[in-house]
N, C-alpha and C positions, 0 to 999 in steps of 0.2 A: 677227725672229720671237721677241720676248720671251716669247710664250706657251709656248715650249718650256722656258723657264727657270723652271718652277714648282718648288715645293719637293719634289714627288715625284721630280724628276730632279736635284735638287741636295742639299739637306740631308737628304732622305729617300732618297737613292739606294741606300744599303745595305739599307734596309727594302724598297724596290722589288725589289731583286735577290733577297732572300730570299723575298718573297711570290710573285713571279711564277714562281719555280722550281716552285711548287706549282700555279699556275694554268695554266701553259703546258707542254705536252710538247715540249721542244726537240728530242728525237729525231725525233718525228713531223714537226715543222717542217722539220728538216733533210732528211728523206726527201722531203717534198713539194717544197721549193724546189730541192734538188740535182737531183731528177728533171727539173724544168723546165730547169735550166741545162744538164744533160747532153743533154736532148732537142734543145736549140737549139745544141748544140756550143759552149758558152761556156767559154773557157779562163781568162778573167779577169772579176772581178766587183767592183763597188763597192757595198757595202751602206750605204744612207743610213738614219740612225736606228738604228745598230747596238746602241745601248743598252749593256748590261753584258757583251756579247760572247759569249753562249752559242751563238748561231748561228755567230759567227766561229770559235770553237774547233772546230766541227764541219765547216764548209765549207772552211776553209783547207787541210786536207790534200788536197783534191780540185780546187781551182781557185786561181789567183793572186788572193788576196783582199785587199781594202782596206776597212776600216771607217771610217765617218764619222758623227759625232754633233755636235750643237750644245752638249752638256753636258760640261764638263770632268770633272765628278764621275762621270758614267756612263763616260766613257772611262778614267778611273783604274781602275774596276772591270773594264772590258773588258781592259785590259792585264794585270791579274792573272789573268784566266781564259784569255787567249790571248796569252802573253808574246812569242811569235815573230811576231805579226801586225802589219802596218802599220796605224796608225790616224791619222785627221786630224780636227781640230776645225773644223767649218764649218757654215754655215747652208745648207740645201738650196735656198733661193731665190737664193743668190748665192755661187757657189763656182767654183773652177777646179781642174783636175787636170793633172799633168805629162804623162801619157800616157793615151790613151783606153782604154776597157774594152769587152769584148764584151757585158757586161750591167750594168745598174744595178738594184739590188734594194731595195725599200722594204717592210718587213714591219710587223706589229703595228699596222696602221692608222695609222702615223705621219703619213700625208698628212692626217689629220683635224685636225692642228694648223695647217695652212695655210689660213687663214680666208677670204681674198678671192680672187676670180678673177684679179686682177692678180698676187697672190703665187703662185697655182698655175701660171699661165702662165710666170712667171719661173722657177719650179722646173723645169717641163718643158723650157723652153728651155735652161737650164743643163745639165740632164741630157742633152738631145740633143747638146750640145756636148762632153759627156764620153764619148760612145759612138763606137765604130768604125762605119764605114759600114753594116755589116750587124748592128749591135748592137741589143739589145732592152732594154726597160724592163719590169720586173715589179713590180707594187705592188698592195696591197689597200686597199679603202675600205669604209666603212659605207654601206649602201644606205638612202637617206633615208626612203622610204615605209614600209618594214617597221620601221625603227627608231622613227620618230615614232608609228606605230600602236601600238607596245608601250610607249611612254614613259608613266610614271606619276609626275608631279612630286612627289606627296606621299609616295611610297614610299621607304623607307630600305632600301637594299640592304646586307646584311651579308656580308662575306667573311672567313672565318677561314683562317689559314695557319700551319703549323708547319714550321720549318726548323732543323735542329740542335737546340739546347736552347731556342730562342726560339719563343714563340707570339705571333702578331700578329692584329689584327682591323682591318678597314677598314669604315667606315660611309659610304655614298655616297648622294647624291641627284643625279638628272639633271633639270635645270630648263630647259625650252625658252627660247631666246633668239632668236626668229625675226625680231626687228627687224634683226639683222645678217646674215640669210640662214638657211640650213638648219643652224643652229647651236644648241648648248645649253651651259649652264654645268654643269660637273661639280664639285660640292661634296663633299669627302671629308675624313674625320678618321681618323687612324691611332692605334692603341693597341698597347701591349705588356703581356703578362701579368707581374705583379709576383711575385717569388719568395716573398715573405712570405705574404700572404693569398690569392694566386692571382687577385686581381682585375685588371682591365685598366685601365691608366692611359694617358691621351692623351699621345702623343709628337710630334704634329704635325698640321697641317691643310694642305689644298691646294685651290686653286680654279683651274680651267682652263676655257677656252672651246674647244670642239671643233666640227668640221663634218662633216656627212654629205653625200653626193652622190646625185644622180639619175644613172642610167647614161648618159642621152643627153647630160647636161652634161659628164660625164667625157670622152665621145667628142669632143664639140665642142672642149673645151679641148686635148685631145691633138692633134686635127687642126690647130688654130690654131698649135700648137707644132711641127708638122711630123711628127707620129706617125700611124701607122695601127694600129688595133686588130687583132690577130691572133686573140686568143681571150679569152673571159671565162669564169671558173670560179667557181661558187658554192661557198664553202668554209666548213665548220663551224670555229668557233674560239671562244676564250674569251669568255664573256658574250653575244655575239651573232654571227650569221653575217656573213661579209664576201664581197665580190666581188673576185676576183683578176683583174687585167687584164694581158695580155701584149701589148705594142705594139712596133712597130719604126719606125725612122726611114727 
């Protein structure tokens, strides 16, 4: 899954961490996901795509937590934010764990980076193998119909973020790439405000291909991997709404 190793999660990892602290309310994310874990009596959780560790630092006092990410740069930040937490570097489509978990959690639409059905099935099957017999999978995805209805390829989306003494700007374009499925190319450029004249100077660019899903295909892929859908929740989140799936093996 080389798509995960884009510059946003490697050389721009610190910029990601600063900007997304202003985009995402991690306290609200914790309340939502911890509520689901407690509702299903989960005592241990593996978070796949744990990123820079802000959910890890909040969840770890409440459950036996392990964080997993494909990016070593993101994990370095996660270890700073949650120094007492166990983390592992691995690809969600091909990983093993020493002991199974009560829950596997994938947030922030990270499943969007898994582009092919074969890769999604591989991820789901490896997740099933990482769960206890009564374990659950919780993940969110971008619903394809509503996303592509709103997509405007010529539109440049500008997001500004200030963290500490730094001011950042991101300019993005979402360009459909339907030749490879319900996918699109995310072109983005990142800027930092200069201390002298206050102008923004480019500090990096990123290009990633991401995937949206139709609800019925998610259910089919889960069923093929041995899961049953327990609940679907439509959740408001940064940039666009997502569907949260709770499934058990």
